[in-house]
C-alpha positions, 0 to 999 in steps of 0.5 A, spaced: 690 670 262 686 674 258 688 680 262 695 679 262 695 679 254 691 685 254 696 689 259 702 686 254 698 689 248 699 696 251 706 695 250 711 696 244 714 689 242 721 691 245 718 692 252 713 686 251 720 682 251 723 685 257 717 684 261 716 677 259 724 676 261 723 679 267 717 674 269 721 668 267 727 670 270 723 672 277 719 666 276 713 670 278 707 670 273 702 673 278 698 679 275 700 684 281 707 683 278 705 684 271 701 690 273 707 693 277 711 692 271 706 695 266 705 701 271 713 702 271 713 702 264 716 708 261 710 712 256 715 711 250 715 704 251 707 704 251 703 703 244 700 710 243 693 711 243 692 706 249 688 708 255 693 712 260 696 708 265 693 707 272 697 710 277 695 705 283 694 711 288 701 714 286 702 721 284 706 722 277 712 724 281 712 717 285 710 714 278 716 717 275 721 715 280 718 708 280 719 708 273 727 710 274 728 705 279 725 699 275 729 701 269 735 701 274 734 694 277 733 691 270 740 694 268 743 691 274 739 684 273 742 684 266 749 685 268 748 679 273 745 675 268 751 676 263 756 675 269 753 669 272 755 665 266 762 667 266 763 666 273 760 659 273 765 657 268 770 660 272 768 656 278 767 650 274 774 651 271 777 652 278 774 646 281 776 642 276 783 644 277 783 643 284 781 636 283 787 635 279 792 638 284 789 634 289 789 628 285 797 629 283 798 631 291 795 624 293 800 620 287 806 624 290 805 622 297 804 615 295 810 615 291 814 618 297 812 613 301 817 607 303 816 601 299 816 594 303 823 590 301 821 584 296 821 577 300 824 571 297 821 564 296 816 562 302 821 560 308 825 566 308 832 564 307 835 563 300 839 557 299 846 559 296 847 554 290 
């Protein structure tokens, strides 16, 4: 855990929050994932004067490409998270509406069925007094 904090402290606060959100939303708290997020962090989001990022055997071009891809994935993830709430609400409303329509149709069907004729007193015949 101490290594995780050492890595996070190399990032500016905004990036620390972004990385924490990514860890939480993915449910992945592993050190390799945290190191990959650090490696993909744009140099502008790192604390000045910290040691240079280790490229994990990547060329500077590959590292730059990875930074851009991670930024794009983060934007997509935020859009998905934002739309998820709205889509869930719409689904709940539609589901509720469908349930109400089904109940109304069932009641309408019951109302349309012929009702049995009322029966007189026991014995079936009415006396005409």
